[in-house]
Structure formats: C-alpha cells, structure tokens
C-alpha positions, 0 to 999 in steps of 0.5 A, a space after each residue: 077588773 084589777 084589784 092592786 094589792 100593795 106590799 112591802 111597807 115598813 120602818 126604815 132609817 134615813 138614807 136606806 131603801 125599800 122595795 115596794 110591790 103592787 100585785 095584780 089580783 084578778 087579772 094582769 097590769 098587761 092592759 093597764 097604766 099603773 101608778 103610785 101615789 102617797 099620803 102622809 097624815 093631815 096632807 092631801 094624796 100626791 102623784 109619786 111614779 107612773 109607768 105605761 106599757 113601756 120603758 119610756 113612759 115612766 114618769 116620776 114627781 120631781 120629789 122623788 126623781 132620781 131616788 125611785 124607779 118604778 117598773 113592771 115584772 115581765 108577766 104583768 103580775 105586778 108593778 115594783 117601786 124601787 126607794 132609795 136614799 129615803 127621806 123623812 119626808 117620804 113617810 106616808 101611805 103608799 098607794 097603788 092604782 091602775 087606769 087605762 092612761 099613764 098619768 100623774 092625777 089621781 082621776 086617771 085611776 080607776 082601781 085602788 089598793 088599800 096602801 102600805 104604811 112607809 115610815 121613814 125614821 130621822 
C-alpha cells in the first residue's frame, strides 16, 4: 500500500502563497489517483482538488479554482498543491489521500495522510 505524507503547511498572510507536498511512502503514486481535502475547526472535511494520471484529469472545488493547482512529480514520488492568493477561509488542516479513481468524494480514497496545518492571517 501507499502511505501519503503531507508537508509544507504554515502560517501565511492573506494574498500569499504556499506549496503543499504529498509524498508517497511505501510505493509511488504511479497507480493511484491523488486528492487533497481540508477541514477547518468545527466543520466537515471538504474536497479541494484531485488528479488522476493525465493533466486533463485535474479537478478543483469551486472555492479554489483559479487559485490552486495540483500536479504530479515526474517520478510519481509526490503530488503538489500550489496555493495562490490565499484567503482566511482557506485556513484548515489539509489532507492528502490516494485512491483508484480521481474524484471528489472521501469514500473514493483509501489511503490518507495525517494532515498539515495551513493558517491564513487577515
């Protein structure tokens, strides 16, 4: 199995940028779809972005479309989430997950990381 490990979360000012990384442990992401989800305190976890095996497979939540970009490294060892023009409402724990089909539903993903905290100040 693959074990996603997130990193890169930190405190950032509104309007700034961050790049989160989801590293594959155990095996690569080569045979997996990868998704990003986030959860703010007191709220349910929500879909952010997902990517399959081609550039055309990327999909984003409306709240982040045009600001966030998901991508795969060439060696399939990690997936990145580039986050631009960050807003206070982007504050959340961000989770990376691997599954077999790219999608927006949590149940589609079998392997989850422990999360990385992103805090956007205002």
